[in-house]
N, C-alpha and C positions, 0 to 999 in steps of 0.2 A: 279578766280579773281587773280589780281596782289597782290604781297605781300603788306600788309597794313602797311604804316608808321604811326608814332604816330599822333593821331588826338586829344588826351586828352587836350593839352594845348590850342588849338584853341577852343575847345568846352567849356572848363572851362572859357575862356574869355568871351564867349557869355552868360554864365549863372552866371557871377560873381555877378550880381546885384540882384539875386533871392534868397530868403530865403526859405529853404525847411524844415518846421517844422512838417508837417503832413504826414501820411501814407495813403494807399489806403483806401477808405471808407468801413466801416462795417455797417451791418444792425442789427437792434434789433434781438436778439437771437443768433447772430454769437459769436464765441469764438475768441478773439484777443490774440495772443501769443506775449509776450514781452521778449526780450532777454536783460539780464543785464550782460555784459562781466565782467569778473574778471581775474586778473593775478597777479602773485607774483614772486619775484626772487627765492624764496624757495618753496618747495612743499606745496601745500595747506593742511590745516588741517580743522579747523572749519570755516564755511563761514556763514556770517550773512548779510542779506539785509533788509533794512527798506524802506517802501514806503507808499504813500497816495494815495488812489484810489477815484476818484471823484464819486459823488452820482449816476450817470447813469451807473455805472459799478459795477460788483460783482466779487469777487475772486472765482476762481473755482479750481485751482491746482497750485502747484509749485514743480520743480524738477531741477536737474542738467543736463547740456548737456553732462557731463562725469559722471561716477558713483559716487553717493553720498548716504549716509544714511541720510535720512530726519528726523530731530528731531522735527521740528515745521514748520507749514505752515499755514498761515491765511491772512486775509484782511489787515494786517499791517506789518507783517515781515515774513522772511523765515530764518531758521537755519538748517544747514546740515553739515555733516562731509565728506570731500572728501576722496575717496578711491583710493589708488595708488600714484605713484609718478608723480603727476600732478601739473603744475605751472600756466596753464591757463584753463579756463572753462567759463561756463556761468550759471547764475541762470535764469530759464525759468518760466515765470509766464503765466498762462492761465486765461484770464479775460472774463466774459460774458457781452456782451452789453444788458443792460435791455431794456424792452419795454418802460420804462419812460425815457430813455436817451435823452439828448438834442443833438443838432447838433455837439458840440465839447465836448469831454470827455477826461480826462487826468490821467495818472499815473505818480506821482512825486516820483522818486527814491531819497531818502534823505541821505541814509548811506550805504555803502557797505564796510565790514571789514573782515579781516582774523584774526582768533584767534589761537594762539599757546600757549604752556605752559608758555613760557617766553616773549611773545610779542603779541601786538595787533596793526594792521596796516591797513590803507586804501588799498583796492585791486580793488576798482572801483570808478567811478566818479558819483556824483549826476547828474541826467539827468531828463528832462521832456519829457515823451512820450505822444504824442497827437494823437487821432483818430477822423476822421470825421465820423459822423454817418449819413448814407444815409436815411434820413426821407422821407416819401411820400411828394411829392410836392403838395402844396395847389392849387387846380385848375389844371385842366389837361392842362399843357402847350403843344403845338404841337411841333413835331420835327421840328427844324429849323436849319438843318445842313448847316454850313457856309463854303464856299470855298473863301477865301479873295484874290484870285488871281489878282483881279483888283486893289489891293492896295499893290502890291509887292514892289514898289520902295519907298524909304524913302521920305515923303512929305517935302515941303520947310518950313512948319510950324510944330511945335510939334503936335503929335497926343494926344489929350486929350479927350478920349471917354466919352460920357454920360453914366450913369449907364444903362447897358443893360444886360439881362439874356440870356444865350445861352444854351437852354435845349438839351440834347441828342446829342451833337456834338462829333465828332471823335477826339481822341488824339493820335498822333504818336510820336515815337522817331525821333528826327530831323535827316534829311537826304535828299538826292535827291528824287524827286517824281518819282514814278514808271512810270507814263505817259510820263515823260520827258526822262527817260532812255530807255524805250521800247515803243515808239510811237504806238498807236493802240491797246495796251493791255488793256487800261482802260481809262475813262475820269475822274476818281476820283483823288483827290489830294494826296492820301495816300503815305507816305514816306518809304523808305527802307534805312537801315543803315549798311554799311560794318564794321565789327569788326575783329580785330586780336585776336585770343584766343590761341596763341602758347605759352604764358608765363603767369605765375601767376601774379595776380594784379587786379586792378580795373580800369575801364574806365567809365567816366560819360558823358552823353549826355543830352541836353535839351529835354523836352517834349513839343510838339507843338499842340495846339488845334485849330481847325477851320482854319488851315493854316494861323493863324492870331496872336495868343498870346502864349508866353512861360508860362507854367503853372506848371512846375515841372522838375524832372530829373529822368533819367533812370540810373541804375547802373548795369554794366556788369562786373561780378567778376569771375575770374578763380583761382581755388586753387585745387591742387593735381588731375588734370585731370578732374575736374568737373566744368561746366559752370552754373552759376546762374544769371538769369536776374531778377531784382527787380526794384521798382521805388518809388518815393516820389512826392506828389503833394503839391501845395500850400494850406494853410488852407482856406477852402471855396470852393474848387474844389470837387465835388461829383462824384465818380466813380460808374457807374451802371453796367457795364459789361467789361470783359477782353478778349483780343485776342492776342496771341502771336504765331508767325510761324518763323522758322529758315530755311534758304535755302542755299545750297552750292554756288550757283551763280544765276545770273539774268535769265538765260535760264530755270532753274528749277522753278523759281518764276512765270515766264510767262506761262510755261507749266502747271502749277498747278492753273492757274487763281487766283493768289494770292489775287487780289483786291476784289474777291468775298467772301473772308473769309469763304470758305466752309469746310476747314479742321478742324480737332480737334485742339483746342488750347492747347499749352504747358502751364504749370503752372508757374506763376511768384513765384520767391522765392524758387522753387524746383530745387535742383541740377540736371543737365543733364551730363550724362557721354560723354565725347568728343569722346573717343574710340568706345563705344558701340552704342550710339544713333546718333552720328554725323560722323560715319565711320572714325574718326581720322582727319577729315578736320579742319584746324585751321584758315581758312579765310571764314567767314560766312556772310550772309545777314540777318538782323533782320527785321521783320515786326510786329509792334505792332499797334493795332487798338482798343482802349478802347473807350467806350461811356461814356461821362462826361457831367455834367452840371456845369456851373460857371457863374459868372457875373463880370462885369468890375469894381466892387468895391472891388474885391479880393486884399488883401494887397500883394504887391510884383509882381503883374502882370506886364509882360513886353511884349510890342508890337514886333512882329516878322514880319520882311520884307524879303521875299524870294529874292528880287532883291538888297538888301543891298550889297555894295562891299565885305565886309569880309564874308558874307554868300555866295555870288556867288563864291568867290574864294575857300572857303571850299567845296562847292558842286561840283565844277569842279574837284577839287582833288579827292573827293569821287567817282565821275563818272569814272575817269581814272582808279581808283582801281577796280571798279565794272566790267568795260569792259575788 
């Protein structure tokens, strides 16, 4: 692929109206790991975090992302002593999703402090962590995979959808459709996204479901030679399954019959070595195909039009990069 120029600003403009407050769905019995970042101008000593866990969740474990001697860990607070000359770390909480969980459960981090012999100071920010619980659907909804290609252009009148449920639809990272880049390779609307992973930093791209709605954001992060792909969905979008593949170019994607999703999925949130796992290539194609259920009452849902001028311009630029 050609060298990838910055797409972040354009992509961020397209998702500026979307609020991403929830993470990928969990099921009853799953362990949800929460990271509470902490940092200080001087080496950390004693670390304290306080939090409120909603009724559908249960505390399992707490530890530091760097070496810590844990003095106390329970459903209300964490207390540990940092070991070594460390100024930034994280408190990691492992939370069980109970069988009695409701669809939305939360962990409210209320206080994060560093304690030294002569000082007490805030070393983290209060934050609300939200999880969507993937509860069984009432009544067996049929799979109704949507491909909204027939409504790609912006209509003359605003699109105000009636409340509709879309069960078991595909969600992709926004990008050109594989069938448009490689005609004849597939008839599905699945999108591929070119990314430049040559420098440390984060890139954010919208998530598109049913080729029709923006339902979240994908975060592509590079740090110290490691690539991590993660995502957030709007509250009310339930994720049933995940699929992630990375290709060096479009020819490799076509040769692998990428749209069949037959390979082993990479793990979201798990660091990937650019040197070892990707042969040092820094221009890659991402293919994400998650199965999701959502409805048009989801707060922050944004209509996506493949034929909109700004989207067409972006995709034309992306296709030039890919080819």
